[in-house]
C-alpha positions as CSV (number, residue, x, y, z in Angstrom):
1,X,-128.3,45.0,-64.7
2,X,-126.4,42.6,-66.8
3,X,-123.4,44.7,-66.9
4,X,-123.6,44.8,-63.1
5,X,-123.6,41.1,-62.8
6,X,-120.7,41.0,-65.2
7,X,-118.6,43.3,-63.2
8,X,-119.6,41.5,-59.9
9,X,-118.2,38.2,-61.4
10,X,-115.2,40.0,-62.5
11,X,-114.3,41.5,-59.1
12,X,-115.0,38.0,-57.5
13,X,-112.6,36.3,-59.8
14,X,-110.2,38.9,-59.1
15,X,-110.5,38.4,-55.4
16,X,-110.2,34.4,-55.6
17,X,-107.4,34.6,-57.9
18,X,-105.4,37.0,-55.4
19,X,-106.4,34.7,-52.6
20,X,-105.3,31.7,-54.5
21,X,-101.9,33.4,-55.3
22,X,-101.3,34.3,-51.9
23,X,-102.1,30.6,-50.5
24,X,-99.9,29.4,-53.2
25,X,-97.0,31.8,-52.1
26,X,-97.4,30.9,-48.4
27,X,-97.4,27.3,-49.2
28,X,-94.2,28.0,-51.1
29,X,-92.7,30.0,-48.4
30,X,-93.6,27.7,-45.7
31,X,-93.4,24.1,-47.4
32,X,-91.1,24.1,-50.4
33,X,-88.7,27.2,-49.7
34,X,-86.8,27.1,-46.4
35,X,-84.9,30.3,-46.7
36,X,-87.3,32.4,-44.7
37,X,-87.4,29.6,-41.9
38,X,-83.6,29.5,-41.8
39,X,-83.2,33.2,-41.7
40,X,-86.0,33.3,-38.7
41,X,-84.2,30.2,-37.1
42,X,-80.6,31.9,-37.4
43,X,-81.9,34.9,-35.5
44,X,-83.0,32.6,-32.6
45,X,-81.4,29.2,-32.8
46,X,-77.7,28.2,-33.8
47,X,-77.1,24.6,-34.4
48,X,-73.6,24.1,-33.0
49,X,-71.9,21.1,-34.0
50,X,-69.6,19.3,-31.4
51,X,-66.6,17.6,-32.6
52,X,-65.5,14.5,-30.7
53,X,-61.8,14.5,-29.4
54,X,-60.0,11.7,-31.6
55,X,-58.6,9.0,-29.7
56,X,-55.1,9.6,-28.1
57,X,-52.4,7.3,-29.4
58,X,-49.9,6.3,-26.7
59,X,-46.3,4.1,-26.7
60,X,-46.3,0.6,-25.0
61,X,-45.1,2.4,-21.8
62,X,-48.2,4.7,-22.0
63,X,-46.3,7.9,-22.9
64,X,-48.2,10.2,-25.3
65,X,-47.2,10.0,-28.8
66,X,-50.5,11.8,-30.2
67,X,-52.7,14.2,-28.2
68,X,-55.2,16.8,-29.4
69,X,-55.0,20.5,-29.0
70,X,-58.0,23.1,-29.3
71,X,-58.2,25.3,-32.6
72,X,-61.3,27.5,-33.6
73,X,-63.4,27.3,-37.0
74,X,-64.6,30.9,-38.1
75,X,-68.2,30.3,-39.4
76,X,-70.5,32.7,-41.4
77,X,-74.0,33.1,-42.4
78,X,-73.9,35.3,-45.3
79,X,-77.4,36.8,-45.3
80,X,-76.8,38.0,-41.5
81,X,-73.6,39.8,-42.4
82,X,-74.1,43.7,-42.6
83,X,-72.1,47.1,-42.2
84,X,-68.9,45.2,-40.6
85,X,-65.4,46.7,-40.4
86,X,-64.0,44.7,-43.0
87,X,-60.2,46.2,-42.5
88,X,-60.6,45.4,-39.0
89,X,-61.9,41.9,-39.2
90,X,-58.9,41.2,-41.7
91,X,-56.4,42.6,-39.3
92,X,-57.7,40.2,-36.4
93,X,-57.7,36.9,-38.5
94,X,-54.6,37.7,-40.1
95,X,-56.0,37.7,-43.9
96,X,-56.0,40.5,-46.5
97,X,-59.2,42.0,-48.3
98,X,-59.1,39.8,-51.2
99,X,-58.9,36.8,-49.1
100,X,-61.8,38.1,-47.3
101,X,-64.0,38.7,-50.7
102,X,-63.0,35.0,-52.0
103,X,-63.8,33.4,-48.6
104,X,-67.3,35.1,-48.3
105,X,-68.0,34.7,-52.1
106,X,-67.3,31.0,-51.4
107,X,-69.6,30.8,-48.3
108,X,-72.4,32.7,-50.2
109,X,-72.2,30.4,-53.3
110,X,-72.8,27.5,-50.7
111,X,-75.9,29.0,-49.3
112,X,-76.8,32.5,-48.0
113,X,-78.9,31.1,-44.9
114,X,-76.6,28.2,-44.0
115,X,-73.7,28.7,-41.8
116,X,-70.3,27.3,-43.3
117,X,-66.8,27.7,-42.6
118,X,-65.0,30.9,-43.2
119,X,-61.3,30.4,-41.9
120,X,-60.3,26.8,-40.4
121,X,-58.2,26.2,-37.3
122,X,-57.7,29.9,-35.8
123,X,-54.9,29.2,-33.2
124,X,-56.1,30.0,-29.4
125,X,-54.1,33.5,-29.9
126,X,-55.8,34.2,-32.8
127,X,-59.3,33.3,-31.2
128,X,-58.5,35.5,-28.0
129,X,-57.9,38.5,-30.2
130,X,-60.9,37.9,-32.3
131,X,-63.2,37.5,-29.5
132,X,-63.1,40.7,-27.9
133,X,-64.4,42.2,-31.1
134,X,-66.8,39.3,-32.3
135,X,-69.8,41.1,-31.5
136,X,-69.3,43.7,-34.0
137,X,-69.4,41.2,-36.7
138,X,-73.0,40.0,-37.1
139,X,-73.3,36.9,-38.9
140,X,-69.8,35.4,-37.8
141,X,-69.3,33.0,-34.9
142,X,-66.8,30.7,-33.6
143,X,-66.8,26.8,-33.6
144,X,-64.5,24.7,-31.1
145,X,-62.8,21.8,-32.3
146,X,-59.5,19.9,-31.8
147,X,-56.4,18.9,-34.1
148,X,-53.8,16.5,-33.6
149,X,-50.4,17.5,-31.6
150,X,-47.3,15.5,-31.7
151,X,-45.2,16.5,-28.4
152,X,-42.3,14.7,-29.5
153,X,-42.6,15.3,-33.3
154,X,-41.7,11.6,-33.8
155,X,-42.5,8.5,-36.0
156,X,-44.4,10.6,-38.9
157,X,-44.7,7.8,-41.2
158,X,-46.0,5.4,-38.8
159,X,-48.5,7.9,-37.0
160,X,-49.9,9.6,-40.6
161,X,-51.9,12.3,-40.5
162,X,-55.4,13.7,-41.0
163,X,-57.2,16.1,-43.6
164,X,-60.7,17.5,-44.3
165,X,-63.1,14.9,-45.9
166,X,-63.4,15.0,-49.8
167,X,-66.6,14.5,-51.6
168,X,-65.5,10.8,-52.2
169,X,-64.8,10.3,-48.4
170,X,-68.2,11.6,-47.8
171,X,-69.9,9.5,-50.4
172,X,-68.4,6.2,-49.4
173,X,-69.1,6.7,-45.7
174,X,-73.0,6.5,-46.5
175,X,-73.3,9.8,-44.9
176,X,-71.5,9.7,-41.6
177,X,-69.0,12.2,-42.7
178,X,-70.2,16.0,-43.6
179,X,-68.1,18.9,-45.2
180,X,-65.7,20.1,-42.5
181,X,-65.2,16.6,-40.6
182,X,-61.8,15.5,-40.5
183,X,-60.4,11.8,-41.5
184,X,-57.2,9.8,-41.4
185,X,-55.4,9.9,-44.5
186,X,-52.3,7.8,-43.8
187,X,-50.5,5.5,-41.2
188,X,-52.2,4.5,-38.1
189,X,-54.6,7.4,-38.5
190,X,-56.1,6.1,-41.6
191,X,-55.8,2.2,-40.6
192,X,-57.8,2.9,-37.5
193,X,-60.0,5.7,-38.6
194,X,-63.2,4.1,-37.4
195,X,-61.8,3.7,-33.9
196,X,-60.3,6.8,-33.8
197,X,-62.9,9.4,-35.0
198,X,-65.6,9.2,-32.4
199,X,-69.3,10.7,-33.0
200,X,-70.0,14.1,-33.2
201,X,-72.9,16.0,-31.1
202,X,-75.1,18.9,-31.8
203,X,-76.1,21.6,-29.5
204,X,-79.2,24.1,-30.1
205,X,-78.3,27.3,-28.8
206,X,-80.3,30.3,-28.5
207,X,-78.9,33.7,-29.7
208,X,-79.8,37.4,-29.2
209,X,-79.9,40.0,-32.0
210,X,-76.2,40.7,-31.3
211,X,-75.6,36.9,-32.1
212,X,-74.5,36.3,-28.5
213,X,-75.1,32.8,-26.7
214,X,-78.2,33.0,-24.3
215,X,-78.3,29.3,-23.4
216,X,-79.5,26.0,-25.0
217,X,-83.0,25.6,-26.3
218,X,-85.3,23.6,-24.2
219,X,-82.5,23.3,-21.5
220,X,-80.3,21.1,-23.8
221,X,-83.7,18.8,-24.2
222,X,-82.5,18.1,-27.9
223,X,-78.9,18.1,-27.7
224,X,-76.8,15.2,-28.3
225,X,-73.5,14.4,-26.7
226,X,-70.2,13.9,-28.7
227,X,-68.3,10.4,-28.2
228,X,-64.6,10.6,-28.0
229,X,-62.7,8.1,-30.2
230,X,-60.9,5.1,-28.5
231,X,-57.6,5.5,-27.1
232,X,-54.8,3.4,-29.0
233,X,-51.8,2.1,-27.1
234,X,-49.0,1.5,-29.9
235,X,-46.5,-1.2,-29.7
236,X,-43.5,1.5,-30.1
237,X,-41.2,2.3,-27.3
238,X,-40.9,6.0,-27.4
239,X,-37.1,6.4,-26.3
240,X,-35.9,3.6,-28.6
241,X,-37.9,5.3,-31.5
242,X,-36.0,8.8,-30.6
243,X,-32.7,7.0,-30.7
244,X,-33.4,5.3,-33.8
245,X,-34.4,8.6,-35.6
246,X,-31.1,10.3,-34.5
247,X,-29.0,7.4,-35.5
248,X,-30.5,7.7,-39.2
249,X,-30.4,11.7,-39.2
250,X,-28.8,12.8,-42.5
251,X,-29.1,9.1,-43.7
252,X,-31.6,7.4,-46.1
253,X,-32.6,4.1,-44.6
254,X,-34.8,2.5,-42.2
255,X,-34.9,0.6,-38.7
256,X,-37.5,-2.1,-37.8
257,X,-37.4,-3.8,-34.4
258,X,-39.8,-6.2,-33.4
259,X,-40.5,-8.1,-30.0
260,X,-40.2,-11.8,-31.4
261,X,-42.6,-13.4,-28.8
262,X,-45.7,-11.0,-29.6
263,X,-44.9,-9.4,-33.3
264,X,-45.2,-6.0,-31.6
265,X,-43.0,-3.7,-33.6
266,X,-40.6,-1.5,-30.9
267,X,-39.4,0.9,-33.5
268,X,-40.3,2.2,-36.9
269,X,-37.9,4.4,-38.5
270,X,-38.1,5.8,-42.1
271,X,-35.3,8.4,-43.0
272,X,-35.5,11.1,-44.2
273,X,-38.6,12.0,-42.1
274,X,-40.4,15.0,-41.2
275,X,-42.0,16.8,-38.2
276,X,-45.7,15.6,-38.1
277,X,-46.9,18.9,-36.8
278,X,-46.2,20.4,-40.1
279,X,-49.4,18.6,-41.1
280,X,-51.4,20.5,-38.7
281,X,-52.7,24.3,-38.8
282,X,-53.3,26.7,-41.4
283,X,-49.8,26.2,-43.4
284,X,-50.7,22.3,-43.7
285,X,-51.5,22.6,-47.1
286,X,-48.1,24.6,-48.1
287,X,-46.4,22.3,-46.1
288,X,-47.9,19.3,-47.8
289,X,-46.7,20.5,-51.3
290,X,-43.1,21.1,-50.1
291,X,-43.0,17.4,-48.5
292,X,-44.6,16.1,-51.4
293,X,-41.9,17.4,-54.1
294,X,-39.1,16.9,-51.7
295,X,-36.5,15.0,-53.7
296,X,-35.6,12.9,-50.8
297,X,-39.2,11.6,-50.4
298,X,-39.7,12.1,-46.8
299,X,-43.2,10.8,-47.0
300,X,-42.2,7.6,-48.3
301,X,-42.8,4.8,-45.7
302,X,-39.6,3.0,-46.2
303,X,-40.0,0.2,-43.8
304,X,-42.7,-1.4,-45.6
305,X,-42.7,0.2,-49.0
306,X,-39.1,0.0,-50.2
307,X,-38.0,-2.8,-51.8
308,X,-34.3,-3.8,-51.6
309,X,-32.2,-7.2,-52.5
310,X,-31.7,-8.4,-49.2
311,X,-28.1,-9.6,-50.0
312,X,-26.1,-12.0,-47.5
313,X,-28.9,-11.9,-44.9
314,X,-31.0,-14.1,-47.4
315,X,-28.2,-16.8,-46.6
316,X,-29.9,-17.5,-43.3
317,X,-33.2,-18.4,-44.9
318,X,-30.9,-20.5,-47.6
319,X,-29.7,-22.6,-45.1
320,X,-32.9,-23.2,-43.2
321,X,-34.8,-24.4,-46.1
322,X,-32.0,-26.5,-47.5
323,X,-31.8,-28.3,-44.2
324,X,-35.4,-28.9,-44.2
325,X,-35.3,-30.2,-47.6
326,X,-32.3,-32.5,-46.6
327,X,-30.0,-31.1,-49.0
328,X,-27.7,-30.1,-46.6
329,X,-27.0,-30.5,-42.3
330,X,-25.0,-29.1,-39.9
331,X,-21.8,-31.4,-41.2
332,X,-22.1,-30.7,-44.8
333,X,-19.0,-28.9,-46.1
334,X,-18.1,-27.5,-49.6
335,X,-14.7,-26.0,-50.7
336,X,-14.3,-22.4,-51.2
337,X,-11.7,-21.3,-53.8
338,X,-12.6,-17.8,-53.6
339,X,-15.5,-18.1,-55.5
340,X,-18.2,-20.3,-57.1
341,X,-18.1,-21.1,-60.8
342,X,-21.3,-22.0,-62.8
343,X,-22.3,-22.3,-66.2
344,X,-19.6,-22.3,-68.9
345,X,-18.0,-19.1,-67.7
346,X,-19.8,-17.8,-64.7
347,X,-18.2,-16.8,-61.8
348,X,-19.6,-15.6,-58.2
349,X,-16.8,-14.4,-56.4
350,X,-16.2,-14.6,-52.7
351,X,-14.6,-12.4,-49.8
352,X,-11.9,-14.7,-49.0
353,X,-10.6,-18.1,-50.0
354,X,-12.2,-20.0,-47.2
355,X,-11.2,-23.6,-47.9
356,X,-13.5,-26.3,-46.8
357,X,-16.5,-24.5,-45.1
358,X,-18.9,-25.9,-42.9
359,X,-22.7,-24.5,-42.4
360,X,-21.8,-23.0,-39.2
361,X,-18.7,-21.3,-40.6
362,X,-20.5,-20.2,-44.0
363,X,-22.8,-17.8,-41.8
364,X,-19.7,-16.6,-39.6
365,X,-17.6,-15.7,-42.6
366,X,-20.6,-15.3,-45.3
367,X,-19.4,-17.8,-47.8
368,X,-21.0,-16.7,-51.4
369,X,-19.5,-20.3,-52.6
370,X,-21.3,-22.1,-50.0
371,X,-24.6,-21.0,-50.9
372,X,-23.8,-21.2,-54.7
373,X,-23.5,-25.2,-54.2
374,X,-26.5,-25.2,-51.7
375,X,-28.7,-23.2,-54.3
376,X,-27.6,-25.4,-57.3
377,X,-28.3,-28.8,-55.3
378,X,-31.8,-27.4,-54.3
379,X,-32.6,-26.7,-58.0
380,X,-30.5,-28.9,-60.1
381,X,-30.0,-32.2,-58.0
382,X,-33.5,-33.1,-56.8
383,X,-34.1,-35.4,-59.7
384,X,-36.8,-33.2,-61.5
385,X,-36.8,-30.4,-63.9
386,X,-35.1,-27.3,-62.5
387,X,-38.2,-25.1,-62.8
388,X,-40.3,-27.6,-60.7
389,X,-37.8,-27.5,-57.9
390,X,-37.4,-23.9,-58.0
391,X,-41.3,-23.4,-57.6
392,X,-40.6,-25.7,-54.4
393,X,-37.6,-23.6,-53.5
394,X,-39.8,-20.3,-53.8
395,X,-42.7,-21.8,-51.7
396,X,-40.4,-22.4,-48.8
397,X,-38.9,-19.2,-49.2
398,X,-42.4,-17.3,-49.4
399,X,-43.2,-19.1,-45.8
400,X,-40.6,-16.9,-44.4
401,X,-42.7,-13.7,-45.4
402,X,-40.8,-13.1,-48.5
403,X,-42.7,-12.0,-51.7
404,X,-45.8,-11.7,-50.0
405,X,-47.5,-9.2,-47.6
406,X,-47.3,-9.9,-43.9
407,X,-50.3,-8.0,-43.0
408,X,-49.1,-5.0,-40.8
409,X,-51.7,-2.8,-39.5
410,X,-50.7,0.0,-41.9
411,X,-51.9,0.9,-45.6
412,X,-49.8,0.6,-48.5
413,X,-47.6,-2.6,-47.5
414,X,-45.5,-3.9,-50.3
415,X,-45.2,-7.5,-50.7
416,X,-41.4,-7.4,-52.3
417,X,-40.7,-9.5,-55.2
418,X,-39.8,-13.4,-55.6
419,X,-40.5,-14.3,-59.4
420,X,-42.5,-17.7,-60.0
421,X,-40.5,-20.1,-62.4
422,X,-42.6,-19.0,-65.2
423,X,-40.8,-15.5,-65.1
424,X,-37.6,-17.5,-65.9
425,X,-39.0,-19.8,-68.4
426,X,-40.6,-17.0,-70.4
427,X,-37.1,-15.3,-70.6
428,X,-35.2,-18.2,-71.3
429,X,-37.8,-19.6,-74.1
430,X,-38.5,-23.0,-72.4
431,X,-38.1,-24.7,-69.0
432,X,-35.0,-26.2,-69.6
433,X,-32.9,-23.5,-67.5
434,X,-30.7,-24.6,-64.7
435,X,-29.5,-22.9,-61.4
436,X,-26.7,-20.7,-63.3
437,X,-29.7,-18.8,-64.8
438,X,-30.2,-17.3,-61.9
439,X,-27.6,-17.9,-59.3
440,X,-27.5,-14.7,-57.9
441,X,-30.7,-15.5,-55.8
442,X,-28.5,-17.8,-53.9
443,X,-26.9,-14.6,-52.2
444,X,-30.0,-12.5,-52.3
445,X,-29.3,-10.6,-55.2
446,X,-30.8,-10.4,-58.8
447,X,-34.5,-10.3,-59.1
448,X,-35.3,-10.6,-55.4
449,X,-36.7,-7.6,-53.4
450,X,-37.6,-7.6,-49.9
451,X,-38.8,-4.9,-47.4
452,X,-37.0,-3.9,-44.3
453,X,-40.1,-5.1,-42.2
454,X,-39.7,-8.4,-44.0
455,X,-35.9,-8.6,-43.0
456,X,-36.8,-7.9,-39.3
457,X,-39.6,-10.6,-39.3
458,X,-37.2,-13.2,-40.7
459,X,-34.9,-12.3,-37.9
460,X,-38.1,-12.7,-35.1
461,X,-38.4,-16.2,-36.9
462,X,-35.0,-17.2,-36.2
463,X,-35.3,-15.9,-32.7
464,X,-38.3,-17.9,-32.2
465,X,-36.8,-20.9,-33.9
466,X,-39.6,-21.5,-36.5
467,X,-42.6,-19.3,-36.2
468,X,-43.7,-15.8,-36.0
469,X,-46.8,-13.5,-35.0
470,X,-48.0,-11.2,-37.7
471,X,-46.0,-7.7,-37.3
472,X,-48.3,-4.9,-36.0
473,X,-48.0,-1.4,-34.3
474,X,-51.1,-1.2,-32.3
475,X,-50.5,-3.3,-28.9
476,X,-54.1,-2.8,-27.8
477,X,-57.5,-0.7,-28.4
478,X,-59.3,1.3,-25.7
479,X,-59.7,1.1,-21.9
480,X,-60.4,-2.8,-22.2
481,X,-57.0,-3.2,-23.9
482,X,-58.8,-5.3,-26.8
483,X,-56.1,-7.1,-29.0
484,X,-56.9,-7.9,-32.5
485,X,-57.3,-11.7,-33.0
486,X,-55.1,-11.8,-36.3
487,X,-52.3,-10.6,-34.1
488,X,-52.4,-13.6,-31.7
489,X,-52.0,-16.2,-34.4
490,X,-48.9,-18.3,-34.4
491,X,-47.5,-18.8,-37.9
492,X,-45.2,-21.5,-38.6
493,X,-42.7,-21.4,-41.4
494,X,-42.2,-25.1,-41.9
495,X,-39.0,-25.5,-40.6
496,X,-38.1,-27.8,-37.6
497,X,-36.6,-26.1,-34.7
498,X,-33.4,-28.4,-34.6
499,X,-32.3,-27.0,-38.0
500,X,-32.1,-23.2,-36.4
501,X,-29.5,-24.1,-33.9
502,X,-26.5,-24.4,-36.4
503,X,-27.5,-21.3,-38.0
504,X,-27.9,-19.3,-34.7
505,X,-24.4,-20.6,-33.9
506,X,-23.0,-19.2,-36.9
507,X,-24.6,-15.8,-36.5
508,X,-23.5,-15.7,-32.7
509,X,-20.0,-16.3,-33.9
510,X,-20.5,-13.6,-36.5
511,X,-20.9,-11.0,-33.7
512,X,-19.0,-12.4,-30.7
513,X,-16.0,-14.4,-32.2
514,X,-13.0,-12.7,-33.5
515,X,-12.8,-12.9,-37.1
516,X,-16.8,-12.7,-37.5
517,X,-18.1,-10.3,-39.9
518,X,-19.8,-8.0,-37.0
519,X,-17.2,-8.8,-34.2
520,X,-16.6,-4.7,-33.7
521,X,-20.2,-4.4,-32.7
522,X,-20.1,-7.1,-29.9
523,X,-22.2,-5.9,-26.6
524,X,-20.4,-7.2,-23.5
525,X,-22.8,-9.4,-21.3
526,X,-25.3,-9.8,-24.1
527,X,-25.0,-12.6,-26.8
528,X,-26.4,-11.0,-29.9
529,X,-26.8,-13.1,-32.8
530,X,-26.4,-11.3,-36.0
531,X,-25.8,-11.1,-39.8
532,X,-24.0,-8.3,-42.0
533,X,-24.9,-7.6,-45.3
534,X,-23.7,-5.4,-48.4
535,X,-26.6,-5.2,-50.9
536,X,-25.6,-4.4,-54.5
537,X,-26.8,-1.1,-55.7
538,X,-26.3,-0.3,-59.5
539,X,-26.9,3.4,-59.1
540,X,-23.9,4.0,-56.6
541,X,-22.4,2.9,-53.3
542,X,-23.8,-0.4,-52.1
543,X,-26.4,-0.5,-49.4
544,X,-25.5,-1.7,-46.0
545,X,-27.6,-4.3,-44.0
546,X,-27.7,-6.0,-40.6
547,X,-30.2,-7.8,-38.9
548,X,-29.8,-9.3,-35.3
549,X,-31.7,-10.6,-32.2
550,X,-30.7,-10.6,-28.8
551,X,-30.3,-12.1,-26.1
552,X,-29.6,-15.5,-27.7
553,X,-31.8,-17.2,-25.0
554,X,-35.2,-16.0,-24.5
555,X,-35.0,-13.3,-27.3
556,X,-36.4,-9.9,-26.4
557,X,-35.7,-8.0,-29.7
558,X,-35.1,-8.7,-33.4
559,X,-34.1,-5.6,-35.4
560,X,-33.2,-5.0,-39.1
561,X,-31.1,-1.9,-40.3
562,X,-30.8,-0.8,-43.9
563,X,-28.6,2.2,-44.7
564,X,-28.8,3.4,-48.5
565,X,-25.5,4.0,-50.0
566,X,-23.5,3.3,-47.1
567,X,-21.2,0.5,-48.2
568,X,-20.5,-2.3,-45.9
569,X,-23.1,-3.5,-43.4
570,X,-20.3,-3.7,-40.5
571,X,-19.5,-0.2,-40.8
572,X,-22.8,1.6,-40.6
573,X,-25.7,-0.7,-40.3
574,X,-24.3,-3.0,-37.5
575,X,-23.2,-0.2,-35.2
576,X,-26.7,1.3,-35.3
577,X,-28.4,-2.2,-34.8
578,X,-26.2,-2.7,-31.7
579,X,-26.8,0.6,-29.9
580,X,-30.4,0.1,-30.5
581,X,-30.4,-3.5,-28.9
582,X,-28.0,-2.3,-26.0
583,X,-30.6,0.6,-25.3
584,X,-33.6,-1.4,-25.5
585,X,-32.2,-4.2,-23.2
586,X,-30.1,-2.3,-20.8
587,X,-31.0,1.5,-21.0
588,X,-27.4,2.2,-21.7
589,X,-24.9,2.3,-24.7
590,X,-21.1,1.4,-24.1
591,X,-20.2,1.4,-27.6
592,X,-17.0,3.5,-27.8
593,X,-17.6,7.0,-28.2
594,X,-15.7,7.9,-31.3
595,X,-18.1,5.0,-33.1
596,X,-21.1,6.6,-31.7
597,X,-20.0,10.1,-32.9
598,X,-19.4,8.7,-36.2
599,X,-22.6,7.5,-36.4
600,X,-24.4,10.5,-35.3
601,X,-22.8,12.9,-37.1
602,X,-22.4,10.9,-40.1
603,X,-24.1,12.2,-43.4
604,X,-24.7,9.9,-46.1
605,X,-27.4,11.8,-48.1
606,X,-26.9,11.0,-51.7
607,X,-25.7,13.9,-54.1
608,X,-27.9,14.6,-56.9
609,X,-25.9,13.4,-60.1
610,X,-26.4,11.9,-63.4
611,X,-26.7,7.8,-63.5
612,X,-23.9,6.7,-65.5
613,X,-24.6,2.9,-66.9
614,X,-21.4,0.9,-67.5
615,X,-21.3,-2.4,-68.8
616,X,-19.1,-4.7,-67.2
617,X,-18.3,-8.3,-67.0
618,X,-16.2,-10.6,-64.9
619,X,-15.3,-13.0,-67.7
620,X,-14.3,-12.8,-71.6
621,X,-17.4,-12.7,-73.8
622,X,-18.6,-16.2,-74.9
623,X,-18.2,-16.8,-78.6
624,X,-22.0,-16.8,-79.4
625,X,-21.4,-18.2,-82.9
626,X,-20.6,-21.5,-81.8
627,X,-23.6,-21.9,-79.5
628,X,-27.0,-22.9,-79.8
629,X,-29.8,-20.3,-79.4
630,X,-30.8,-22.0,-76.1
631,X,-27.0,-21.9,-75.2
632,X,-26.9,-18.2,-76.1
633,X,-29.6,-17.2,-74.0
634,X,-28.1,-19.3,-70.9
635,X,-24.8,-17.5,-71.7
636,X,-27.0,-14.2,-71.7
637,X,-28.2,-15.0,-68.2
638,X,-24.9,-15.7,-67.0
639,X,-23.5,-12.6,-68.1
640,X,-26.5,-10.8,-66.3
641,X,-25.6,-12.7,-63.2
642,X,-22.0,-11.7,-63.4
643,X,-22.9,-7.9,-63.6
644,X,-25.3,-8.4,-60.9
645,X,-22.8,-9.6,-58.2
646,X,-19.7,-8.0,-59.6
647,X,-19.5,-5.5,-56.8
648,X,-19.2,-8.3,-54.3
649,X,-16.1,-9.8,-56.1
650,X,-13.6,-7.6,-54.3
651,X,-15.4,-5.4,-52.0
652,X,-17.9,-7.8,-50.4
653,X,-17.6,-8.1,-46.8
654,X,-20.7,-9.6,-45.4
């Protein structure tokens, strides 16, 4: 009897234990493990992400710069893939078997039960070829999306490009982005990402046993719509941009043109450039690496990232701030014997013996001597320590946007370089240095560095007679034509309007009067005011610079052109600027054809060769044995200045 009861409890225990195990297993399957749920759901429902179209980017005349075109992502749910013809599949989407295995393994490692991307951005042709056979490949389906297309293949550095999000992007977005999403990486695509990207949607699609769509679940009750990104109207003039890129073909340089009354950038040329369509499609990765390692750096955004000595164009700024400080006026004249002597043995050569030179003629003929004297009076002649006077000078220069970021609506802007007095005090040993220690700054050389955007902005300031609007590339946002408030702020440079007139007169004479440094690029019927420059390049041929605005009354365009290794500003930079200005104002170019052909066909790309460093001086070495330590430092700095401006003593033509 006892034995019977013992067996009874044992059997009951086994049954109870089995029931508990089954219940736990059911709980695990239904609550904890979602693989069976996903498998069942995938047999009936497919959640399809509807990617929004990114906002279109237009030029200022509503012509398309960037649009969208359809592509197709091929997705796979690994658990559902069974008995497929791998050879046919690979042939249809143009991959090999090794590529198939690696892609499938990656998808399976991500999740056997969740769909993930197998191959991105199939073209319409490839998709059409695959679609006929897709029913044979259970577990695979196609998802529509759009990518960028550039009809005119221009303005690559301005527009930027998009790329698939990284783990860091996903983390920083607080869950907005998901794997497979695209994000703007550079240019306007990056700067205006939150407006361009839009909002994704979801469709719940019912499918049959052959993975064929059979309509929306619950008639679309649980679907969400995708919201397209905002369209942007850029400030660029497409035709002017195309012309600028043609003019700088086979040259290293940049063109920036601004509408003075708004700060809108009309042309933003960076050369060498690349076709932005290279950054789209299945070859994007390979193309990116080619561009990245191209020695000509086509992805470098020269208008805002390149930094150059401004050369003689800085004389315009020097003349304005010196007048405002009451150091000179329009009647001030200095005698030019062919150069400016400073310190014990320093000599800064000029282009000619100009004799008695006024403010207006100093701009017209680009007299170095005049600005050597002007700078010396600004630094040494104000009755206070030169270092303190220098900081006052520097503060006035910075108001023109030199040495500071202008705040353009693109990432990666360079502020340029304009050292504080402490920089020179540290190198000299104390604050007793004088203008002779950094006299090369007087003509835009030495440590001064400026971006092409800052050059064009200086010209806009002169055109406006003392103020500017922050340069920007997006004119308005969306259908409501919204303009960012920071681009409507009027920024004064602290120089009275009356002081601009003699400077503008000198610039006008430089272009429109015989003997002016840019007379060869005069435009009939349009009074253009301009300034040539030749910026020293210690590594080769000098850089050619020209900036201008036109017309003189009610200016419509301000422009800066910088061509590396091109020599004189009047030979290369000035003709380019003249053609751009005339094209924008009159829609024609009347410059002689032989000059146009020389510019269009000119090839100034630098040859790859070793850099030769040569020590040069313009005066005999000073006998340092008879000098005090401070005098030796002063003499050393003078020799550095001599070397910095040596190339201009005989060749300078700005």
